[in-house]
C-alpha positions as CSV (number, residue, x, y, z in Angstrom):
1,M,-0.1,-0.1,-0.2
2,L,2.8,2.5,0.4
3,G,4.1,1.6,-2.7
4,G,3.6,2.4,-6.4
5,W,2.2,6.3,-5.7
6,Q,3.0,9.0,-8.0
7,L,2.6,13.3,-7.8
8,D,2.8,15.3,-10.7
9,G,2.5,19.0,-11.0
10,V,2.5,21.4,-13.3
11,L,2.6,25.2,-13.3
12,T,1.6,27.6,-16.0
13,W,2.7,31.1,-15.5
14,Y,2.3,33.9,-18.4
15,T,2.3,37.6,-18.6
16,G,0.0,39.5,-20.4
17,T,0.2,40.7,-24.2
18,P,1.2,43.9,-25.0
19,L,-1.6,46.3,-24.9
20,T,-1.9,49.6,-27.9
21,F,-4.1,52.5,-26.7
22,T,-6.1,54.1,-29.2
23,A,-8.8,56.7,-29.4
24,D,-11.3,57.8,-32.1
25,P,-10.1,59.5,-34.6
26,L,-11.6,63.6,-34.0
27,L,-9.3,65.3,-36.5
28,C,-9.9,63.6,-39.8
29,N,-11.9,61.9,-41.9
30,C,-9.6,58.2,-41.6
31,P,-12.0,55.5,-41.2
32,G,-10.2,51.9,-40.4
33,L,-7.0,53.9,-39.4
34,P,-6.3,53.9,-35.7
35,V,-5.5,56.6,-33.5
36,L,-2.8,56.3,-30.7
37,A,-4.1,57.9,-27.4
38,G,-1.9,59.7,-24.9
39,A,-1.2,59.8,-21.2
40,T,0.0,62.1,-18.7
41,G,1.9,59.8,-16.4
42,S,4.0,56.7,-17.3
43,G,5.1,52.8,-16.4
44,S,3.3,51.6,-13.2
45,A,1.5,54.7,-12.5
46,L,-1.3,53.9,-15.0
47,V,-1.7,50.7,-14.1
48,T,-4.2,49.9,-10.9
49,G,-4.2,46.1,-11.4
50,N,-7.9,45.6,-10.7
51,F,-10.3,43.8,-13.0
52,G,-13.9,42.4,-12.1
53,N,-16.5,44.3,-10.9
54,G,-16.8,47.0,-12.5
55,L,-13.5,48.0,-12.0
56,S,-10.9,49.3,-14.4
57,Y,-7.5,48.3,-15.1
58,F,-5.9,51.2,-16.0
59,N,-6.1,54.7,-13.8
60,N,-8.2,55.9,-16.8
61,G,-7.9,59.7,-15.7
62,L,-4.6,59.9,-17.0
63,F,-5.5,58.9,-20.6
64,Y,-6.4,62.0,-23.0
65,A,-7.4,61.6,-26.7
66,P,-5.4,63.6,-29.4
67,T,-7.3,67.0,-29.9
68,G,-5.4,70.2,-31.5
69,S,-2.0,70.4,-30.8
70,N,-2.4,68.2,-28.6
71,V,-0.5,65.3,-29.8
72,A,-0.8,61.8,-28.3
73,N,2.5,60.3,-26.5
74,L,2.2,56.9,-25.9
75,N,3.8,54.1,-28.6
76,R,2.4,50.7,-29.3
77,G,2.4,48.4,-26.6
78,V,3.5,50.2,-24.4
79,L,1.9,48.4,-21.2
80,R,1.1,45.0,-20.7
81,G,-2.4,43.5,-20.2
82,P,-3.2,41.1,-16.8
83,G,-1.0,37.7,-16.7
84,A,-2.4,34.4,-15.5
85,W,-1.2,31.3,-13.7
86,T,-2.9,28.1,-12.9
87,Y,-1.2,25.0,-10.9
88,N,-2.4,21.7,-12.4
89,L,-1.9,18.3,-10.4
90,A,-2.6,14.4,-10.4
91,L,-2.1,12.0,-7.8
92,L,-1.7,8.4,-9.1
93,K,-1.8,5.1,-7.2
94,N,-0.4,2.2,-9.4
95,F,-1.2,-1.7,-8.6
96,H,0.5,-4.5,-9.9
97,F,-1.0,-7.9,-10.6
98,G,1.3,-10.6,-11.8
99,D,3.8,-9.6,-14.5
100,R,1.1,-8.8,-16.9
101,F,-1.4,-6.5,-15.6
102,N,-1.5,-3.3,-14.3
103,F,-4.1,-1.2,-12.6
104,Q,-3.9,2.5,-11.9
105,L,-6.4,5.1,-9.7
106,R,-5.7,8.9,-10.5
107,G,-7.2,11.9,-9.6
108,E,-6.4,15.0,-11.3
109,A,-7.2,18.7,-10.1
110,Y,-7.0,21.6,-13.0
111,N,-6.3,25.1,-11.7
112,L,-6.1,23.6,-8.1
113,A,-5.9,27.0,-6.7
114,N,-9.0,28.3,-8.4
115,T,-7.3,31.3,-10.3
116,V,-8.9,33.6,-13.2
117,S,-7.2,34.1,-16.5
118,P,-8.8,37.3,-17.5
119,Y,-8.4,38.6,-21.3
120,N,-7.0,42.0,-22.1
121,P,-8.8,45.1,-21.0
122,V,-10.3,47.5,-23.6
123,T,-7.7,49.6,-25.2
124,N,-10.2,52.5,-26.9
125,I,-10.0,55.6,-24.7
126,S,-13.6,56.8,-26.6
127,S,-14.8,53.5,-25.5
128,P,-17.5,53.8,-22.1
129,S,-15.8,50.2,-21.2
130,F,-12.0,51.8,-21.7
131,G,-10.2,49.4,-19.0
132,L,-12.7,47.2,-18.2
133,V,-12.0,43.5,-18.6
134,N,-15.1,42.0,-20.5
135,T,-14.0,38.6,-20.8
136,L,-11.9,35.7,-19.8
137,A,-9.5,33.0,-21.0
138,P,-11.5,30.4,-23.2
139,E,-11.1,26.6,-21.2
140,S,-9.4,26.0,-25.0
141,A,-6.7,28.3,-24.1
142,M,-6.3,27.2,-20.5
143,P,-7.4,23.9,-18.6
144,G,-9.6,25.1,-15.7
145,A,-9.5,28.6,-16.8
146,F,-13.3,28.6,-15.8
147,G,-12.7,27.2,-12.3
148,R,-11.6,24.4,-10.5
149,E,-11.7,21.1,-12.3
150,V,-11.2,17.6,-10.6
151,K,-11.6,14.5,-12.6
152,F,-10.8,10.7,-11.3
153,G,-10.4,7.8,-13.1
154,A,-8.9,4.1,-13.5
155,T,-7.1,2.1,-15.9
156,V,-6.3,-1.5,-16.7
157,Q,-3.4,-2.0,-18.6
158,F,-2.2,-5.7,-19.8
């Protein structure tokens, strides 16, 4: 009963993707061309790190749309979106019967810590939902992205 145990774990961690801040064109009739936004702050002062429950991921008061001689000062990909991590764990017990038969019981937990995997927030400062994270990563992108998943199974090998 003491032998044949196996513990497997996988930690998946990734940083957010680069974000480009845009605004609706105000000075030109140029549909389809993005207008880069500007900000009065820089770096970590722009990001609050909040998301969910109607909280903005950005400090919205520091961003502006370029008008007149007020030129935008943000480049493409100046900040990163929210990152995410999950921890998957599997516990297995192997039983051997003779030389030819093996029986395995297994329990698997995806997203054991039940963490959230958000997509990027809205980056058009002219949008009413600017800074809000409206969607979460799909299940296909990260197993357990919508919450903890626990599975049990058994296999017979001969």
